[in-house]
DSSP file (Angstrom, degrees, kcal/mol; ACC not computed):
  #  RESIDUE AA STRUCTURE BP1 BP2  ACC     N-H-->O    O-->H-N    N-H-->O    O-->H-N    TCO  KAPPA ALPHA  PHI   PSI    X-CA   Y-CA   Z-CA
    1    1 A X     >        0   0    0      0, 0.0     4,-2.6     0, 0.0     5,-0.2   0.000 360.0 360.0 360.0 -43.2    6.5    9.5   -9.0
    2    2 A X  H  >  +     0   0    0      1,-0.2     4,-2.7     2,-0.2     5,-0.2   0.890 360.0  51.5 -63.6 -40.4    8.2    7.1   -6.6
    3    3 A X  H  > S+     0   0    0      1,-0.2     4,-1.9     2,-0.2    -1,-0.2   0.946 113.8  43.8 -62.7 -47.3    9.2    9.8   -4.1
    4    4 A X  H  > S+     0   0    0      1,-0.2     4,-2.3     2,-0.2    -1,-0.2   0.905 112.7  54.2 -62.3 -41.4    5.7   11.2   -3.9
    5    5 A X  H  X S+     0   0    0     -4,-2.6     4,-2.6     1,-0.2    -2,-0.2   0.937 109.3  45.8 -58.9 -48.6    4.3    7.7   -3.7
    6    6 A X  H  X S+     0   0    0     -4,-2.7     4,-2.5     2,-0.2    -1,-0.2   0.826 109.8  54.7 -70.3 -30.1    6.4    6.7   -0.8
    7    7 A X  H  X S+     0   0    0     -4,-1.9     4,-2.3    -5,-0.2    -1,-0.2   0.932 111.4  45.5 -62.3 -44.7    5.6   10.0    1.0
    8    8 A X  H  X S+     0   0    0     -4,-2.3     4,-2.3     2,-0.2    -2,-0.2   0.909 112.0  52.0 -63.4 -43.2    2.0    9.2    0.6
    9    9 A X  H  X S+     0   0    0     -4,-2.6     4,-2.5     2,-0.2    -2,-0.2   0.921 110.5  48.0 -58.0 -47.0    2.6    5.6    1.8
   10   10 A X  H  X S+     0   0    0     -4,-2.5     4,-2.5     1,-0.2    -2,-0.2   0.910 111.4  49.4 -63.7 -43.5    4.4    6.9    4.9
   11   11 A X  H  X S+     0   0    0     -4,-2.3     4,-2.4     1,-0.2    -1,-0.2   0.890 110.9  51.5 -63.0 -38.4    1.6    9.4    5.7
   12   12 A X  H  X S+     0   0    0     -4,-2.3     4,-2.4     2,-0.2    -2,-0.2   0.926 110.4  47.3 -64.6 -45.3   -0.9    6.6    5.3
   13   13 A X  H  X S+     0   0    0     -4,-2.5     4,-2.1     1,-0.2    -2,-0.2   0.896 111.5  51.9 -63.8 -39.2    0.9    4.3    7.6
   14   14 A X  H  X S+     0   0    0     -4,-2.5     4,-2.2     2,-0.2    -2,-0.2   0.919 109.7  49.4 -61.5 -43.6    1.3    7.1   10.2
   15   15 A X  H  X S+     0   0    0     -4,-2.4     4,-1.5     1,-0.2    -2,-0.2   0.918 111.2  48.6 -61.9 -44.5   -2.4    7.7   10.0
   16   16 A X  H  <>S+     0   0    0     -4,-2.4     5,-3.1     1,-0.2    -1,-0.2   0.850 108.8  54.4 -65.4 -33.5   -3.2    4.1   10.5
   17   17 A X  H ><5S+     0   0    0     -4,-2.1     3,-1.8     3,-0.2    -1,-0.2   0.921 105.7  51.9 -64.7 -43.7   -0.8    3.9   13.4
   18   18 A X  H 3<5S+     0   0    0     -4,-2.2    -1,-0.2     1,-0.3    -2,-0.2   0.854 109.2  51.3 -58.9 -34.6   -2.7    6.8   15.1
   19   19 A X  T 3<5S-     0   0    0     -4,-1.5    -1,-0.3    -5,-0.2    -2,-0.2   0.320 118.6-115.3 -86.4   8.4   -5.9    4.8   14.6
   20   20 A X  T < 5 +     0   0    0     -3,-1.8     2,-0.8     1,-0.2     3,-0.3   0.813  69.3 142.4  62.8  33.2   -4.2    1.8   16.2
   21   21 A X     >< +     0   0    0     -5,-3.1     4,-2.0     1,-0.2     3,-0.2  -0.453  15.1 152.1 -96.6  58.7   -4.4   -0.3   13.1
   22   22 A X  H  >  +     0   0    0     -2,-0.8     4,-2.4     1,-0.2    -1,-0.2   0.837  64.2  54.4 -64.0 -36.7   -1.0   -1.8   13.9
   23   23 A X  H  > S+     0   0    0     -3,-0.3     4,-2.2     2,-0.2    -1,-0.2   0.901 108.7  48.8 -66.1 -40.4   -1.6   -5.1   12.1
   24   24 A X  H  > S+     0   0    0      2,-0.2     4,-2.5    -3,-0.2    -2,-0.2   0.928 111.5  49.8 -64.3 -44.7   -2.4   -3.4    8.8
   25   25 A X  H  X S+     0   0    0     -4,-2.0     4,-2.7     1,-0.2     5,-0.2   0.908 109.7  51.7 -60.9 -42.4    0.7   -1.1    9.1
   26   26 A X  H  X S+     0   0    0     -4,-2.4     4,-2.2     1,-0.2    -1,-0.2   0.916 110.6  47.9 -60.8 -43.6    2.8   -4.2    9.7
   27   27 A X  H  X S+     0   0    0     -4,-2.2     4,-2.1     2,-0.2    -2,-0.2   0.902 112.6  48.9 -64.8 -41.2    1.4   -5.9    6.6
   28   28 A X  H  X S+     0   0    0     -4,-2.5     4,-2.0     2,-0.2    -2,-0.2   0.916 112.0  48.1 -65.1 -42.9    2.0   -2.8    4.5
   29   29 A X  H  X S+     0   0    0     -4,-2.7     4,-0.8     1,-0.2    -2,-0.2   0.874 111.0  51.1 -66.8 -36.2    5.5   -2.4    5.7
   30   30 A X  H >< S+     0   0    0     -4,-2.2     3,-0.6    -5,-0.2     4,-0.3   0.893 109.2  51.4 -65.4 -38.9    6.2   -6.1    5.0
   31   31 A X  H >< S+     0   0    0     -4,-2.1     3,-1.8     1,-0.2     4,-0.4   0.878 101.5  62.0 -63.5 -37.4    4.8   -5.6    1.5
   32   32 A X  H >< S+     0   0    0     -4,-2.0     3,-1.5     1,-0.3    -1,-0.2   0.788  89.5  70.2 -59.8 -28.5    7.1   -2.6    1.0
   33   33 A X  T << S+     0   0    0     -4,-0.8    -1,-0.3    -3,-0.6    -2,-0.2   0.700  86.1  67.2 -65.4 -19.1   10.1   -4.9    1.5
   34   34 A X  T <  S+     0   0    0     -3,-1.8     2,-0.7    -4,-0.3    -1,-0.3   0.753  75.6  97.9 -70.8 -23.9    9.4   -6.6   -1.9
   35   35 A X    <   +     0   0    0     -3,-1.5     4,-0.1    -4,-0.4     7,-0.0  -0.546  36.9 147.4 -74.0 110.5   10.3   -3.4   -3.7
   36   36 A X  S    S-     0   0    0     -2,-0.7    -1,-0.2     2,-0.4     3,-0.1   0.180  74.2 -90.9-129.6  13.1   13.8   -3.9   -4.9
   37   37 A X  S    S+     0   0    0      1,-0.4     2,-0.3     2,-0.1    -2,-0.1   0.216  96.1 108.9  94.2 -15.5   13.9   -1.9   -8.1
   38   38 A X  S  > S-     0   0    0      1,-0.1     4,-1.7     0, 0.0    -2,-0.4  -0.679  76.9-123.3 -94.6 150.3   12.9   -4.9  -10.2
   39   39 A X  H  > S+     0   0    0     -2,-0.3     4,-2.3     1,-0.2     5,-0.2   0.874 111.7  57.9 -58.6 -39.0    9.5   -5.3  -11.9
   40   40 A X  H  > S+     0   0    0      1,-0.2     4,-2.3     2,-0.2    -1,-0.2   0.886 104.3  52.1 -59.5 -38.7    8.9   -8.6  -10.1
   41   41 A X  H  > S+     0   0    0     -3,-0.4     4,-2.4     2,-0.2    -1,-0.2   0.898 108.6  50.1 -64.0 -40.7    9.3   -6.9   -6.7
   42   42 A X  H  X S+     0   0    0     -4,-1.7     4,-2.7     2,-0.2    -2,-0.2   0.892 110.1  50.8 -64.5 -39.4    6.8   -4.2   -7.7
   43   43 A X  H  X S+     0   0    0     -4,-2.3     4,-2.7     2,-0.2    -2,-0.2   0.915 110.2  48.9 -64.3 -42.2    4.3   -6.9   -8.7
   44   44 A X  H  X S+     0   0    0     -4,-2.3     4,-2.2     2,-0.2    -2,-0.2   0.913 111.8  50.0 -62.3 -42.1    4.8   -8.8   -5.4
   45   45 A X  H  X S+     0   0    0     -4,-2.4     4,-2.5     2,-0.2     5,-0.2   0.936 110.8  49.1 -59.7 -47.8    4.3   -5.5   -3.6
   46   46 A X  H  X S+     0   0    0     -4,-2.7     4,-2.1     1,-0.2    -2,-0.2   0.926 111.6  48.2 -60.1 -46.5    1.1   -4.8   -5.5
   47   47 A X  H  X S+     0   0    0     -4,-2.7     4,-1.8     1,-0.2    -1,-0.2   0.879 111.5  52.1 -62.4 -37.0   -0.3   -8.3   -4.8
   48   48 A X  H  X S+     0   0    0     -4,-2.2     4,-1.9    -5,-0.2    -2,-0.2   0.908 110.1  45.6 -67.5 -43.1    0.5   -7.9   -1.2
   49   49 A X  H  X S+     0   0    0     -4,-2.5     4,-2.0     2,-0.2    -1,-0.2   0.831 110.1  54.9 -73.9 -28.0   -1.2   -4.6   -0.7
   50   50 A X  H  X S+     0   0    0     -4,-2.1     4,-2.2    -5,-0.2    -1,-0.2   0.894 108.0  50.4 -64.2 -38.3   -4.2   -5.9   -2.6
   51   51 A X  H  X S+     0   0    0     -4,-1.8     4,-3.1     2,-0.2     5,-0.2   0.884 106.6  54.4 -66.4 -38.5   -4.3   -8.7   -0.1
   52   52 A X  H  X S+     0   0    0     -4,-1.9     4,-2.2     2,-0.2    -1,-0.2   0.933 108.8  49.0 -59.0 -45.1   -4.2   -6.2    2.8
   53   53 A X  H  X S+     0   0    0     -4,-2.0     4,-0.6     1,-0.2    -2,-0.2   0.933 114.5  44.8 -60.7 -45.5   -7.2   -4.5    1.3
   54   54 A X  H >< S+     0   0    0     -4,-2.2     3,-0.6     1,-0.2     4,-0.2   0.930 116.7  44.6 -64.0 -46.2   -9.1   -7.8    1.0
   55   55 A X  H 3< S+     0   0    0     -4,-3.1    -1,-0.2     1,-0.2    -2,-0.2   0.783 124.9  31.4 -71.7 -28.0   -8.2   -9.1    4.4
   56   56 A X  H >X S+     0   0    0     -4,-2.2     3,-1.6    -5,-0.2     4,-0.9   0.180  78.4 118.7-118.6  16.3   -8.8   -5.9    6.3
   57   57 A X  G X< S+     0   0    0     -4,-0.6     3,-0.8    -3,-0.6    -1,-0.1   0.865  77.6  51.6 -52.7 -41.6  -11.6   -4.3    4.3
   58   58 A X  G 34 S+     0   0    0     -4,-0.2    -1,-0.3     1,-0.2    -2,-0.1   0.680 108.0  52.9 -73.1 -15.9  -14.0   -4.4    7.3
   59   59 A X  G <4 S+     0   0    0     -3,-1.6     2,-0.4     2,-0.1    -1,-0.2   0.574  94.2  83.9 -94.0 -10.6  -11.5   -2.6    9.5
   60   60 A X  S << S-     0   0    0     -4,-0.9     2,-0.1    -3,-0.8    -7,-0.0  -0.764  73.1-136.7 -95.4 134.9  -10.9    0.3    7.2
   61   61 A X     >  -     0   0    0     -2,-0.4     4,-2.6     1,-0.1     5,-0.2  -0.382  37.6 -94.9 -78.8 171.8  -13.1    3.3    7.2
   62   62 A X  H  > S+     0   0    0      1,-0.2     4,-2.4     2,-0.2     5,-0.2   0.877 124.3  48.9 -58.1 -43.1  -14.1    4.7    3.8
   63   63 A X  H  > S+     0   0    0      2,-0.2     4,-2.0     1,-0.2    -1,-0.2   0.902 112.8  47.8 -65.9 -39.8  -11.4    7.4    3.7
   64   64 A X  H  > S+     0   0    0      2,-0.2     4,-2.1     1,-0.2    -2,-0.2   0.883 112.1  49.6 -67.8 -38.2   -8.7    4.9    4.6
   65   65 A X  H  X S+     0   0    0     -4,-2.6     4,-2.4     2,-0.2    -2,-0.2   0.897 109.5  52.0 -65.9 -40.0  -10.0    2.4    2.0
   66   66 A X  H  X S+     0   0    0     -4,-2.4     4,-1.9    -5,-0.2    -2,-0.2   0.897 109.2  49.9 -63.3 -40.2  -10.0    5.2   -0.6
   67   67 A X  H  X S+     0   0    0     -4,-2.0     4,-2.0     2,-0.2    -1,-0.2   0.895 110.2  50.0 -66.0 -40.0   -6.4    6.0    0.3
   68   68 A X  H  X S+     0   0    0     -4,-2.1     4,-2.4     1,-0.2    -2,-0.2   0.888 107.9  54.3 -65.2 -38.8   -5.4    2.4   -0.1
   69   69 A X  H  X S+     0   0    0     -4,-2.4     4,-3.2     1,-0.2     5,-0.2   0.901 106.2  52.8 -59.9 -40.2   -7.1    2.2   -3.4
   70   70 A X  H  X S+     0   0    0     -4,-1.9     4,-2.4     2,-0.2    -2,-0.2   0.926 109.1  48.6 -61.4 -44.6   -5.0    5.2   -4.5
   71   71 A X  H  X S+     0   0    0     -4,-2.0     4,-1.6     2,-0.2    -2,-0.2   0.912 114.8  45.7 -61.6 -42.8   -1.8    3.4   -3.5
   72   72 A X  H  X S+     0   0    0     -4,-2.4     4,-2.5     1,-0.2    -2,-0.2   0.944 113.8  47.6 -65.4 -49.4   -2.9    0.3   -5.4
   73   73 A X  H  X S+     0   0    0     -4,-3.2     4,-2.6     1,-0.2     5,-0.2   0.860 108.2  55.8 -63.6 -36.5   -4.1    2.1   -8.5
   74   74 A X  H  X S+     0   0    0     -4,-2.4     4,-2.0    -5,-0.2    -1,-0.2   0.922 112.2  41.4 -63.1 -44.1   -0.9    4.2   -8.7
   75   75 A X  H  X S+     0   0    0     -4,-1.6     4,-2.6     2,-0.2     5,-0.2   0.894 112.6  54.8 -70.7 -39.6    1.3    1.1   -8.7
   76   76 A X  H  X S+     0   0    0     -4,-2.5     4,-1.8     1,-0.2    -2,-0.2   0.931 110.6  45.9 -58.8 -46.3   -1.0   -0.7  -11.1
   77   77 A X  H  X S+     0   0    0     -4,-2.6     4,-1.4     1,-0.2    -1,-0.2   0.906 111.5  52.2 -63.2 -42.8   -0.8    2.2  -13.6
   78   78 A X  H  < S+     0   0    0     -4,-2.0     4,-0.5     1,-0.2     3,-0.3   0.918 110.5  47.4 -61.1 -43.2    3.0    2.4  -13.3
   79   79 A X  H >< S+     0   0    0     -4,-2.6     3,-0.6     1,-0.2    -1,-0.2   0.842 109.2  53.9 -68.7 -32.3    3.4   -1.3  -14.0
   80   80 A X  H 3< S+     0   0    0     -4,-1.8    -1,-0.2     1,-0.2    -2,-0.2   0.760 108.2  50.3 -72.8 -24.1    1.1   -1.2  -17.0
   81   81 A X  T 3<        0   0    0     -4,-1.4    -1,-0.2    -3,-0.3    -2,-0.2   0.486 360.0 360.0 -93.5  -2.6    3.1    1.6  -18.6
   82   82 A X    <         0   0    0     -3,-0.6    -1,-0.2    -4,-0.5    -2,-0.1   0.484 360.0 360.0 -76.8 360.0    6.5   -0.1  -18.2
């Protein structure tokens, strides 16, 4: 799951970069730094990307918001099944 997730994450960041959404990409990449293999790191990551969605909701088009929702929901499900 993690390998596919990070591939999706990278493609999403690349897409946002093409759309000149550099601040959002920076926030997502900073959130990624929390992931250290421990559950607490994953929770910090999840909270951070939820904050990105909240803070930048008006700057995301519907497809980009839907993709961010997928990233959030995937981690949320993973943490609930641990």
